[in-house]
C-alpha positions in Angstrom: 15.4 1.1 3.9 14.5 -0.9 0.6 12.2 -1.2 -1.3 11.2 -4.3 -0.2 10.2 -3.0 3.1 9.2 0.8 3.6 7.3 1.9 6.9 6.1 4.9 8.0 3.9 6.0 10.6 0.5 7.6 10.7 -2.1 9.5 13.3 -5.3 8.8 13.2 -7.0 11.7 12.5 -10.9 12.6 12.9 -11.7 12.0 9.8 -11.0 8.5 10.0 -13.3 7.9 12.7 -16.5 7.2 13.2 -19.4 8.3 16.2 -17.6 5.9 18.7 -14.6 7.6 18.1 -12.8 4.4 16.4 -11.4 4.0 12.9 -14.1 3.5 10.4 -13.1 0.4 8.9 -13.3 2.0 5.2 -10.9 4.6 6.2 -8.1 1.6 6.8 -8.5 1.4 3.0 -8.0 4.6 1.9 -4.8 4.5 4.7 -3.3 1.1 2.9 -3.9 3.2 -0.6 -1.9 5.9 0.6 1.1 4.0 1.9 1.3 2.5 -1.2 1.6 5.9 -3.4 3.7 6.7 -0.5 6.1 3.7 -1.5 6.1 4.1 -5.1 7.1 7.8 -5.0 9.1 7.8 -2.3 11.1 4.1 -2.3 10.5 3.1 -5.4 10.8 6.9 -6.9 8.2 5.9 -9.9 5.3 8.1 -8.2 1.6 7.1 -9.3 1.1 10.8 -10.9 4.3 9.2 -13.3 3.1 6.0 -14.1 -0.5 6.6 -15.0 -0.6 9.8 -16.1 2.8 10.0 -18.7 3.5 6.4 -18.5 -0.3 5.2 -18.9 0.5 2.2 -16.6 -1.8 1.1 -13.4 -1.7 -0.3 -10.6 -4.8 -1.8 -9.5 -5.7 -4.4 -6.4 -6.9 -7.6 -8.0 -6.9 -9.1 -4.4 -7.4 -8.0 -0.9 -7.6 -9.8 2.1 -7.6 -8.3 5.4 -7.9 -8.9 9.1 -9.1 -6.7 11.6 -7.4 -7.7 15.4 -7.8 -4.4 17.3 -9.4 -1.1 17.4 -7.9 2.4 16.7 -9.0 5.8 18.4 -8.3 9.2 17.0 -5.2 10.3 18.1 -3.3 6.8 17.6 -0.1 6.4 16.4 0.2 3.8 13.4 3.4 2.2 12.6 2.5 0.9 8.7 4.8 -1.3 7.3 4.6 -3.1 3.9 7.0 -5.6 2.7 7.1 -6.8 -1.0 6.3 -10.9 -0.6 6.6 -11.8 -4.4 7.5 -10.1 -7.4 5.7 -11.8 -10.8 6.0 -11.4 -14.2 3.2 -8.5 -14.5 2.3 -8.5 -10.5 3.4 -7.8 -6.6 2.4 -9.3 -3.6 2.6 -7.4 -0.4 2.1 -8.1 2.9 1.3 -4.8 5.2 0.7 -4.2 8.8 -0.4 -1.4 10.9 0.6 -1.8 14.0 -0.3 0.6 17.3 1.4 0.4 21.0 -0.9 -2.5 21.9 -0.1 -4.7 19.0 -1.3 -5.5 15.3 -4.5 -3.7 14.6 -4.7 -4.6 10.8 -3.0 -6.6 8.1 -3.5 -7.0 4.9 -2.2 -9.1 1.9 -2.5 -7.4 -1.7 -1.5 -8.1 -5.2 -1.7 -5.3 -7.3 -1.6 -6.2 -11.5 0.6 -4.2 -13.6 -1.8 -3.1 -16.3 -2.1 -0.6 -19.5 -4.6 2.0 -19.0 -5.1 1.6 -22.6 -6.5 -1.3 -22.5 -6.9 -2.6 -19.4 -5.0 -5.7 -19.9 -1.7 -6.6 -17.9 1.2 -6.3 -19.1 4.5 -7.0 -17.8 6.3 -4.8 -14.9 8.4 -2.1 -16.3 11.9 -2.8 -16.5 12.6 0.2 -14.1 10.2 -0.7 -11.3 12.0 -4.3 -11.2 15.1 -2.5 -10.7 13.5 -0.3 -8.1 12.4 -3.4 -6.3 16.0 -5.0 -6.2 17.8 -2.2 -4.9 18.7 -2.8 -1.6 
């Protein structure tokens, strides 16, 4: 798996669901954030704890477009797929999909912007992040 495409599976848990037994929509955003964190750590080798803690680099979401396609229920397995669409000077555009056995459940277009946690202003993507993104 390249750093430009990252996939994993996640089980829908009780805590993800509302009283109707379907995923409560804000929980999809928590799952999304966990996926992005795991991608940074496992595929790029740059855990958020290192970036934010030691290096004082943030990667906040500047834009997030979401399309809810189908419901997910307790116990469903979601195939989560993150794909890098564009690498800019200080930003990353990602296309993310969560799929179930019956097809697409939710899609996200996310824009992350590299910032200094000291000034909270955009800054160029670090060289090691660019290298990680180019690794096949």
